[in-house]
C-alpha positions as CSV (number, residue, x, y, z in Angstrom):
1,M,98.2,125.8,39.4
2,S,99.7,123.6,36.6
3,G,103.2,123.3,38.0
4,G,104.2,120.0,39.6
5,T,104.6,119.4,43.3
6,S,105.8,116.5,45.4
7,D,102.1,115.4,45.8
8,F,101.7,114.8,42.1
9,T,103.2,112.1,39.8
10,A,102.4,114.3,36.8
11,D,99.8,116.8,35.7
12,V,97.9,114.4,33.4
13,A,97.5,110.7,33.2
14,V,96.1,109.2,30.0
15,V,94.4,105.8,30.8
16,G,94.3,103.6,27.7
17,G,96.7,102.8,24.9
18,G,94.6,102.7,21.7
19,P,95.1,105.4,19.0
20,A,92.9,108.0,20.8
21,G,94.8,107.6,24.0
22,L,98.2,107.6,22.4
23,V,97.4,110.7,20.3
24,S,96.1,112.4,23.5
25,A,99.3,111.6,25.3
26,I,101.5,112.7,22.4
27,A,99.5,116.0,21.9
28,L,99.7,116.9,25.6
29,A,103.4,116.1,25.8
30,A,104.1,118.1,22.7
31,A,102.4,121.1,24.3
32,G,104.7,120.8,27.3
33,V,102.2,119.2,29.7
34,D,103.7,116.8,32.1
35,T,101.9,113.5,31.1
36,I,102.1,109.8,31.9
37,L,100.5,107.0,30.0
38,I,98.9,104.1,31.9
39,A,98.1,101.2,29.6
40,P,99.0,97.6,29.1
41,A,100.2,96.3,25.8
42,P,97.2,96.4,23.4
43,P,95.7,93.1,22.2
44,E,96.1,92.1,18.6
45,D,94.0,94.4,16.4
46,F,92.9,93.3,12.9
47,R,90.9,96.4,12.2
48,T,91.8,99.3,10.0
49,T,91.1,103.0,10.3
50,A,90.2,105.4,7.5
51,L,91.9,108.6,8.8
52,L,90.2,111.6,7.2
53,A,92.1,114.7,6.1
54,G,91.8,116.6,9.4
55,S,93.2,113.6,11.3
56,V,96.1,113.3,8.8
57,T,96.8,117.0,9.3
58,A,96.9,116.5,13.1
59,L,99.2,113.5,12.9
60,T,101.5,115.4,10.4
61,T,101.6,118.4,12.8
62,L,102.6,116.1,15.7
63,G,105.4,114.6,13.5
64,V,104.0,111.0,13.3
65,W,102.4,110.8,9.9
66,E,105.5,110.3,7.8
67,A,106.1,107.0,9.5
68,C,102.5,105.9,8.9
69,L,102.5,106.7,5.2
70,P,104.3,103.6,3.8
71,N,101.5,101.4,5.3
72,A,98.6,103.7,4.3
73,A,96.5,103.8,1.1
74,P,94.9,107.1,-0.1
75,L,91.1,107.3,-0.4
76,K,90.8,109.4,-3.6
77,A,87.1,108.6,-4.2
78,I,84.1,107.0,-2.5
79,R,81.5,105.1,-4.4
80,I,78.1,104.2,-3.0
81,I,76.1,101.5,-4.7
82,D,72.5,100.5,-3.8
83,D,72.5,96.7,-3.5
84,T,69.3,96.4,-1.5
85,G,67.5,94.6,-4.3
86,R,64.4,96.6,-3.4
87,L,61.9,98.1,-5.8
88,L,62.9,101.7,-4.8
89,R,66.6,101.9,-5.4
90,A,69.0,104.9,-5.0
91,P,71.3,105.9,-7.8
92,E,75.0,105.1,-7.7
93,V,76.9,108.1,-6.3
94,K,80.6,108.8,-6.5
95,F,82.4,111.4,-4.4
96,D,85.8,112.5,-5.8
97,A,88.3,114.2,-3.5
98,A,89.6,116.3,-6.4
99,E,86.2,118.0,-6.6
100,I,86.9,119.8,-3.3
101,G,90.6,120.4,-4.0
102,L,92.0,117.4,-2.1
103,D,94.4,114.7,-3.3
104,A,92.5,112.3,-1.1
105,F,89.7,112.3,1.5
106,G,92.1,110.6,3.8
107,Y,94.1,107.4,4.2
108,N,93.3,103.8,5.3
109,I,95.8,102.1,7.6
110,E,95.8,99.0,9.6
111,N,95.5,99.7,13.3
112,R,98.5,97.5,14.1
113,H,100.7,99.8,12.0
114,L,99.1,103.0,13.4
115,N,99.5,101.8,17.0
116,A,103.2,100.8,16.4
117,V,104.0,104.3,15.0
118,L,102.3,106.1,17.8
119,H,103.9,103.9,20.4
120,D,107.3,104.5,18.9
121,H,106.7,108.2,19.0
122,T,105.8,108.2,22.7
123,A,109.2,106.4,23.3
124,R,111.0,109.1,21.3
125,L,109.3,111.8,23.4
126,K,110.4,109.8,26.5
127,L,106.8,109.9,27.7
128,P,106.6,107.8,30.9
129,R,104.4,104.7,30.3
130,I,103.1,102.4,33.0
131,A,102.5,99.1,31.2
132,A,99.6,98.0,33.4
133,A,95.9,98.4,33.4
134,A,94.3,100.8,35.8
135,S,92.4,99.0,38.5
136,A,90.8,102.1,40.2
137,V,90.4,105.8,39.8
138,V,89.5,108.0,42.8
139,T,89.0,111.7,42.5
140,D,88.8,114.6,45.0
141,P,88.6,118.4,44.7
142,T,92.3,118.8,44.0
143,G,93.3,115.7,41.9
144,A,92.8,112.1,41.1
145,T,94.6,108.9,42.1
146,I,94.9,106.0,39.7
147,T,95.8,102.6,41.1
148,Y,97.4,99.9,39.0
149,A,99.2,96.6,39.7
150,G,102.4,97.6,41.6
151,G,101.6,101.2,42.4
152,A,99.5,104.4,42.1
153,A,99.8,107.8,40.4
154,R,98.3,111.1,41.4
155,V,97.5,113.7,38.8
156,R,95.4,116.8,38.3
157,L,93.5,115.4,35.3
158,V,92.7,111.9,34.0
159,V,92.1,111.4,30.3
160,G,89.8,108.3,30.0
161,A,90.7,106.7,26.7
162,D,89.9,103.2,28.0
163,G,87.2,102.2,25.5
164,Q,83.5,101.2,25.7
165,R,83.7,99.6,29.1
166,S,85.5,102.6,30.6
167,L,86.7,102.3,34.1
168,C,87.3,106.1,34.1
169,R,83.8,106.8,33.0
170,A,82.4,104.6,35.8
171,A,84.7,106.3,38.3
172,A,83.3,109.7,37.2
173,G,79.8,108.4,37.7
174,I,78.9,109.2,34.1
175,G,76.1,107.1,32.5
176,T,75.5,106.5,28.9
177,H,72.6,106.5,26.4
178,R,72.9,103.3,24.4
179,R,70.9,101.8,21.5
180,A,71.7,98.3,20.1
181,Y,71.1,97.5,16.5
182,P,69.9,94.2,15.1
183,Q,73.2,94.0,13.2
184,T,76.6,92.5,13.5
185,A,79.8,93.6,11.7
186,L,82.3,91.1,10.3
187,I,85.7,92.7,9.7
188,L,88.8,91.4,7.9
189,N,91.5,92.3,5.4
190,L,91.8,90.6,2.0
191,G,93.8,90.5,-1.2
192,H,92.2,90.8,-4.7
193,A,93.2,90.3,-8.3
194,R,92.2,93.7,-9.6
195,P,93.5,97.1,-8.4
196,H,91.1,99.2,-6.3
197,A,92.3,102.4,-7.9
198,D,92.2,104.1,-4.5
199,I,88.4,104.0,-4.5
200,S,86.4,103.0,-1.5
201,T,83.3,101.1,-2.5
202,E,80.3,100.9,-0.2
203,F,77.4,98.6,-1.2
204,H,74.2,99.5,0.6
205,T,72.5,96.2,1.4
206,A,69.2,95.4,3.2
207,T,71.2,94.4,6.3
208,G,73.6,97.3,6.3
209,P,76.8,98.4,4.5
210,F,79.3,96.1,2.8
211,T,82.3,98.3,2.5
212,L,85.7,97.7,0.8
213,V,88.3,100.3,1.7
214,P,91.7,100.4,-0.1
215,L,94.9,99.2,1.6
216,P,98.4,99.4,0.0
217,G,98.8,97.2,-3.1
218,R,96.0,94.9,-4.2
219,R,94.5,94.7,-0.8
220,S,91.4,96.1,1.0
221,S,89.8,96.0,4.3
222,L,86.2,94.9,4.6
223,V,83.4,95.8,6.9
224,C,80.3,93.6,6.2
225,V,77.2,94.4,8.3
226,L,74.7,91.6,8.5
227,D,72.0,90.1,10.8
228,P,73.7,88.3,13.7
229,A,73.1,84.8,12.4
230,S,74.4,85.5,9.0
231,A,77.5,87.3,10.4
232,A,78.2,84.3,12.7
233,A,77.9,81.9,9.8
234,L,80.4,83.9,7.6
235,Y,82.8,84.3,10.6
236,A,82.8,80.5,11.0
237,M,83.6,79.7,7.3
238,P,87.0,78.3,6.2
239,D,89.1,80.9,4.5
240,A,88.4,79.6,0.9
241,A,84.7,79.5,1.4
242,L,84.7,83.0,3.0
243,S,86.8,84.4,0.2
244,A,84.4,83.1,-2.4
245,E,81.3,84.4,-0.5
246,I,82.9,87.9,-0.2
247,E,83.7,87.9,-3.9
248,R,80.1,87.0,-4.7
249,R,78.7,89.8,-2.4
250,A,81.2,92.2,-4.0
251,H,79.9,91.2,-7.5
252,S,83.5,90.3,-8.5
253,L,84.2,94.1,-8.6
254,L,87.9,93.5,-7.6
255,G,88.2,90.0,-9.1
256,T,89.2,86.9,-7.1
257,M,89.5,87.6,-3.4
258,T,91.6,86.0,-0.7
259,A,90.7,86.5,2.9
260,E,93.8,87.1,5.1
261,P,94.4,85.5,8.5
262,G,92.6,87.3,11.3
263,R,89.0,88.3,11.4
264,G,86.7,90.0,13.9
265,I,83.0,90.2,14.7
266,F,81.1,92.5,16.9
267,A,77.5,93.7,17.6
268,L,76.6,97.1,16.4
269,A,75.4,99.8,18.8
270,V,75.4,103.6,19.3
271,E,76.3,104.9,22.7
272,T,77.0,108.4,24.0
273,A,78.2,109.5,27.5
274,Q,75.8,111.8,29.3
275,T,78.7,114.2,29.7
276,F,82.2,114.0,28.3
277,A,83.9,115.2,31.5
278,R,83.2,115.3,35.2
279,G,85.2,115.5,38.4
280,R,88.8,115.7,37.0
281,I,88.1,113.0,34.4
282,A,87.7,113.8,30.6
283,L,86.6,111.1,28.2
284,V,88.0,110.6,24.7
285,G,87.3,108.1,22.0
286,E,85.0,105.2,22.6
287,A,84.8,106.0,26.3
288,A,82.8,109.1,25.2
289,H,81.0,107.8,22.2
290,V,80.5,104.7,20.1
291,V,79.1,104.8,16.6
292,P,78.7,102.0,14.0
293,P,81.6,101.6,11.4
294,I,79.8,103.7,8.8
295,G,81.2,106.8,7.1
296,A,84.7,106.5,8.8
297,Q,83.7,108.6,11.8
298,G,84.6,106.6,14.9
299,L,88.3,107.2,15.4
300,N,88.2,110.5,13.6
301,L,85.8,111.7,16.3
302,G,88.2,110.3,18.9
303,L,91.2,112.2,17.5
304,R,89.2,115.4,17.5
305,D,88.5,114.7,21.1
306,A,92.2,114.3,21.8
307,A,93.2,117.4,19.9
308,T,90.5,119.6,21.5
309,L,91.3,118.4,25.0
310,A,95.0,118.9,24.5
311,E,94.4,122.4,23.2
312,L,92.2,123.4,26.2
313,V,94.7,121.9,28.7
314,A,97.6,123.7,27.1
315,D,95.7,127.0,27.1
316,A,94.8,126.6,30.8
317,R,98.4,125.7,31.7
318,R,99.7,128.8,29.9
319,Q,97.2,130.9,32.0
320,D,98.4,129.1,35.2
321,L,94.8,127.8,35.7
322,D,93.9,124.4,37.2
323,I,93.8,122.1,34.2
324,G,91.3,119.8,35.8
325,S,88.9,122.4,37.0
326,P,85.1,122.3,36.3
327,S,85.4,125.3,34.0
328,V,88.0,123.6,31.7
329,L,86.0,120.3,31.7
330,A,82.8,122.1,30.9
331,R,84.4,123.8,27.9
332,Y,85.6,120.5,26.7
333,D,82.2,118.9,27.0
334,T,80.5,121.9,25.2
335,Q,83.0,121.9,22.3
336,R,82.9,118.1,21.7
337,R,79.2,117.4,22.3
338,A,77.8,119.1,19.1
339,D,80.2,117.3,16.8
340,A,79.7,113.9,18.3
341,T,75.9,114.3,18.4
342,S,75.6,115.5,14.8
343,R,77.7,112.5,13.6
344,R,75.7,110.1,15.7
345,I,72.4,111.3,14.3
346,A,73.6,111.2,10.7
347,I,75.0,107.7,11.0
348,D,71.9,106.5,12.8
349,L,69.6,107.9,10.2
350,L,71.6,106.3,7.3
351,N,71.8,102.9,9.1
352,R,68.1,102.9,9.9
353,S,67.1,103.9,6.4
354,L,69.0,100.8,5.1
355,I,67.4,98.2,7.4
356,S,63.9,99.8,7.3
357,D,61.2,98.1,5.3
358,F,59.0,101.2,5.5
359,I,58.7,102.4,1.8
360,P,58.6,106.2,2.6
361,V,61.9,105.8,4.4
362,Q,63.4,104.0,1.5
363,S,62.1,106.7,-0.9
364,A,63.6,109.4,1.3
365,R,67.0,107.7,1.2
366,G,66.9,107.3,-2.6
367,L,65.8,110.9,-3.1
368,S,68.5,112.2,-0.8
369,L,71.2,110.4,-2.8
370,Y,69.7,111.5,-6.0
371,L,69.9,115.2,-4.9
372,I,73.4,114.7,-3.7
373,D,74.4,113.2,-7.0
374,S,72.6,115.9,-9.0
375,I,73.4,119.1,-7.1
376,G,77.1,119.9,-7.2
377,P,77.3,122.5,-4.5
378,L,75.3,120.3,-2.1
379,R,77.6,117.3,-2.8
380,R,80.8,119.4,-2.3
381,A,79.4,120.9,0.9
382,L,78.7,117.5,2.3
383,M,82.1,116.2,1.3
384,R,83.9,119.2,3.0
385,E,81.8,118.8,6.2
386,G,82.5,115.0,6.2
387,V,86.2,115.5,6.0
388,T,86.8,118.7,7.9
389,P,83.8,119.8,9.9
390,L,83.6,123.5,10.2
391,A,82.3,123.5,13.8
392,S,85.1,121.3,15.1
393,Q,88.5,122.1,13.9
394,P,90.9,122.3,16.8
395,R,94.3,123.8,16.1
396,L,96.1,120.5,15.4
397,M,93.5,119.7,12.7
398,R,94.4,123.1,11.1
399,G,98.1,122.3,11.1
400,E,98.9,124.5,14.1
401,M,100.9,123.4,17.1
402,L,99.3,123.8,20.6
């Protein structure tokens, strides 16, 4: 049932042109699935993404990583420093990729460079792209129709990669579980006088993480989590004043800092779709789950969504099965839910332990970090699970084509 007919524009339409959507389209096309991409030109994106080892392997397998590498910085070590100023403070902990046999945990890259490489690769694949936003998605037992300015497309499966306010998710009638945090993240890139030595440094503060992640050269990306009023005040500062304040908060670890043009601010929340697929619509990336920018899990989860869905669709196509059938979508939901749920719980616990004034919670966080620092096998097991989770390694993440 996967072969095309005159009734269908393509087998699959990917709605959304961010990294998760672009990787979904590339992976499906690489597996021989007739795919179209429906997405307008993306807005300017000042964010960066720390791509962990599994994601790098997937992009390498798809043939796009080599073009990313010149604009990516390796993450050879991760350092966590307790900067809460509280009476009960956790020890400093350092995770070294070499300890688990890796050159790096992953690479940090600016989203604008990542998106450009992925977009260029879709062009090389001659993957059809409709440069317009979807305005409606209507499903029926045999397919789905996506309407956009100037036309419509009919497909067997819709991949909803259209972000937190997903039109595809709404069309499928899928609700979400959402919890807002009393925190706001300020994000920007900056230059600094001292080399970062490929080490990502995360200061744990009473309002949330203050994280410096290496970029090529003497540059880093910053995610600074604060209460909303403080974040707004920093966001409004002139560049020189903001640079000085960031250097102060970083305890001059990297010397004099210079904020680069372009900064963003957004409220923190955790949100998970009640199901990741329904009625010929499968959700990937932030359409399926949103987590705070802690532990480099957000886009890596989205890329595992993309790789898993492409694998299931490719397998169904080889067996001449309906790629948008309830059984295929149920397998996708089952395979992705455990991974997304476990990451959400871990990030939520860590974040809540930072902002909690409850002394037993602070003690538990300090003890946990002490045990991680002291017990080598535990530390190495956590590092491996963080980079390449055992329960969620689709073929692309193992370096195998679909």
